[in-house]
C-alpha positions as CSV (number, residue, x, y, z in Angstrom):
1,M,36.9,-17.8,-4.2
2,T,38.4,-14.2,-4.7
3,V,37.8,-11.9,-2.2
4,K,35.3,-9.9,-4.8
5,E,33.4,-13.5,-5.2
6,Q,33.6,-13.8,-0.8
7,R,32.1,-10.0,-1.0
8,M,29.3,-11.1,-3.5
9,K,28.5,-14.0,-0.8
10,K,28.3,-11.7,2.4
11,I,26.8,-8.6,0.6
12,K,24.0,-11.5,-1.2
13,I,23.7,-13.2,2.9
14,T,23.4,-9.9,4.9
15,K,20.9,-8.1,2.4
16,K,23.5,-4.7,3.3
17,R,22.2,-1.5,2.3
18,T,23.5,1.6,1.2
19,L,24.1,5.2,3.4
20,N,21.1,6.9,1.3
21,E,18.5,2.8,2.2
22,L,20.0,3.8,6.1
23,R,19.3,6.9,6.4
24,Q,14.7,6.1,5.0
25,V,15.1,3.1,7.1
26,K,16.7,5.0,10.8
27,N,13.9,8.5,9.1
28,Y,10.4,7.2,7.7
29,G,11.3,3.5,9.7
30,Y,10.9,2.0,5.0
31,V,13.2,2.0,2.3
32,T,11.9,4.0,-0.3
33,P,11.6,2.7,-3.5
34,S,12.0,3.9,-6.6
35,P,8.5,5.4,-8.9
36,S,7.4,2.9,-10.4
37,K,6.7,2.4,-14.5
38,E,3.6,0.3,-15.1
39,K,0.0,1.0,-15.0
40,D,-0.7,-2.2,-14.1
41,L,-1.1,-1.3,-10.5
42,K,-3.6,1.2,-11.0
43,N,-5.7,-1.7,-11.4
44,K,-5.0,-3.1,-8.4
45,L,-4.9,0.2,-6.6
46,P,-8.7,1.7,-5.7
47,K,-9.9,4.4,-9.2
48,W,-9.8,7.8,-6.2
49,F,-5.8,6.7,-5.1
50,D,-3.5,8.4,-7.1
51,G,-0.8,8.5,-5.5
52,E,2.8,7.5,-6.4
53,T,3.4,3.6,-6.9
54,Y,5.8,1.5,-6.2
55,D,7.4,-2.1,-9.1
56,D,8.8,-3.5,-5.4
57,G,7.1,-3.7,-2.4
58,G,9.4,-3.2,0.9
59,V,9.6,-3.8,4.6
60,V,8.4,-1.2,7.1
61,T,8.6,-0.8,10.2
62,N,5.2,0.6,13.0
63,R,7.8,4.0,13.9
64,F,6.0,3.2,17.5
65,S,6.2,-0.4,18.5
66,G,9.3,-0.8,15.3
67,E,7.8,-4.1,14.7
68,E,8.6,-4.8,10.7
69,Y,5.9,-6.1,8.3
70,Q,6.8,-6.3,4.2
71,L,4.4,-4.9,2.5
72,T,3.8,-6.2,-1.3
73,A,4.5,-3.1,-3.9
74,E,0.6,-1.3,-3.7
75,E,0.4,-1.8,-0.2
76,L,3.4,0.0,0.8
77,S,2.1,2.7,-2.0
78,M,-0.7,3.4,-0.5
79,Y,0.6,3.5,3.1
80,D,3.1,6.1,1.7
81,F,-0.1,7.7,1.7
82,I,-1.6,7.1,4.0
83,M,1.4,8.2,5.9
84,G,2.1,11.2,3.8
85,A,-1.6,12.2,4.4
86,T,-1.7,11.9,8.1
87,M,1.5,13.8,8.2
88,M,-0.1,16.8,6.7
89,T,-2.8,16.5,9.2
90,E,-0.5,16.2,12.3
91,M,1.0,19.5,11.1
92,N,-1.5,21.3,10.2
93,I,-0.4,22.2,6.7
94,K,-3.4,23.3,4.3
95,Y,-5.8,20.3,4.4
96,D,-8.4,19.8,2.3
97,T,-11.8,17.8,3.7
98,R,-10.5,15.3,-0.1
99,M,-7.5,15.1,1.7
100,I,-9.3,14.0,4.2
101,A,-11.6,12.2,3.2
102,D,-9.1,9.7,1.2
103,L,-6.7,9.6,3.8
104,R,-9.9,7.4,6.0
105,K,-10.5,5.3,2.1
106,G,-6.8,4.7,1.9
107,L,-7.2,3.3,5.4
108,E,-11.1,0.9,4.9
109,W,-8.8,0.1,2.2
110,F,-5.9,-0.8,4.6
111,K,-7.8,-2.5,6.4
112,E,-10.3,-4.5,3.6
113,N,-7.1,-5.8,2.1
114,N,-4.6,-6.3,4.2
115,S,-5.8,-6.8,8.2
116,K,-2.5,-8.4,9.5
117,A,-0.2,-5.5,8.3
118,H,-3.0,-2.4,8.6
119,M,-2.5,-3.5,12.8
120,V,0.7,-3.8,13.0
121,L,1.4,-0.8,10.8
122,L,-1.6,2.0,11.1
123,D,-3.6,0.8,14.4
């Protein structure tokens, strides 16, 4: 086995992350996936959802407890929307009643679609 093959095998086993991904995990608790090019996810998310959709899911870490949970692409899209809306309200950035209503709808959607992840990540 060549050195390159050994390195590739090691990367597959350890799932080595890039420096940018490590920074994202440190700052956000998860790796931000690339935006979705598929519109199929919009069919699985509620009609009112106007956030970014992702092609792939990912592992998200609770920012307080450190617990991790694997999310699907739809769940990760909604989680990202919820966290963004929460951050805007906590920082008193200009927001309106529609955003607050959508935040509540997002939390309810998450609770209905994956109650375990909701308890680990958002409760």
